[in-house]
N, C-alpha and C positions, 0 to 999 in steps of 0.2 A: 896371225899372231905377231904382234910387235914386241921387240925386245929393247930394253933401255941399254945404256952404255956398259952396265955390268953384266949384261946377258940375262937379266931377270925379265919375266913377262911384264909388259906394260899394259895397264888397263886402258881400254878405249871406251869412249862414250858411245852407248848404243844409239842407233838411229831408228826411230819407230816410223812405220808407214802411216799414212793418213788414215787408213782404215783402223789401225791399232789405236791411234790417238782418239779417233772418233768414238770407238767402243769404250776406251778408258774414261773419256769425258762424260759419256752418257751414264756410265756406271757411277761416276763421281757425283753427278747430279742427284742420283737416287740415294746414295749413301756415301758418307765421307770416310768411313772405315770399313775395311773388308776383313772378315774372319778367315782363318786358315783355309777351310774347304772352299769358300767363295773365291779366295785369291788363287788357289790351285786350279779351280775350274776356269776362271777368267784367263789365267796365264796359259793354260793348255789350249783354250779355244783361240787365243790370239798368237800362239806360237812364240810365247815369251817365257822367261823363267819366273818363278814365284818371286825371286829377289828383285827382278826388274819391276814387276807390278808393285811390290811393296815400296820400293824406293820412289817409283813414279807417284804413288798415292801420298807418300810423305811430302814430296816436293810440291805436289798439287795442293795439299792442305796448307802448307806454308804460304803459297801464293794466294790462296783463298782468304786466309786470315789477314794478310797484309791489305788486300783489297777491301775486305770487310771493315777493317780498322780505319782505313782512309775514308770510306763512305760514312762511317759513324762519326768521324771527326768533322766532316763536311756538314752532316746533318746537325751536329751539335752547334757548330758555328752559326748555321742558318737559324736555328732555334734561339740561340743567345741573342743574335741581332734582332730577331722579331720581338723577343721579350724586352730588349732595350727600347725598341721603337714603341711598343705598347706602353712601357713604363713612362716614356717621355710624353706620350699622348695623355696618359692619365694625370700626369703632373700639370699639363696645360688645362685639363678639365678642372682640376682642383683650383687653379688660379681663376677660372671662369665661374666658380661657384657664386661669388658675389654678383657677378653680372647676370647670371641666370635666375637668381632669386627675385621675387617680386619686390619692387621698390616700396620702401616705407614712405607714405605720403608726407611724413614729417621730416624726411631727409633734407639735409641742406643742399643747396645747389652745387657746392664744392664737391661733395661726394659723388653726385650724379655726373659732374663734369669729368672727374677722374676716371670713373668707370667707362665713360664714353671715349675718353682719350686712349684708353687701353685697347679699344676695338675700333678698327678703321671703318669708316662708312663703306657700305657695299658688302660687308662681311656679315650682315645680319644685325648690325648695331643700329641703334636709334639715333636720330638727329633731333636736337632740341629746336634748332632754328635751321630752316632750309638755306642753302647758299644764296647769295645775292642774286636777285633776278628770277628765282624759281619759286613757283607757288608750292605751298605745302599740300601733301596728299591727304 
């Protein structure tokens, strides 16, 4: 027992054995809260006080909540960036609506030229005239 400068008992932090921590963690995986009788049984079987088990579970729940909140925040960021990516892709598709529609045979050459300029050759776009020296397919 340690005493402080006034001669009062000083509380020390308990050190738990690996076996005790293992049993506490296994129990925590199954249930995040222990009722009185369960806590008493676990404390007795591990050679701990009920108060030690109670505080250990309180601290472990706090740690679990923090970790869970961080995981949720990471998942939300990932989902938001994916939503933004898909939103950007759908905006590009909307721009391509004119390009993907069948051409009106009465369209003027200017409209066709603008549509083709928007899309580079080789990306599925059509060429009106093959480059110099190449035969049309």
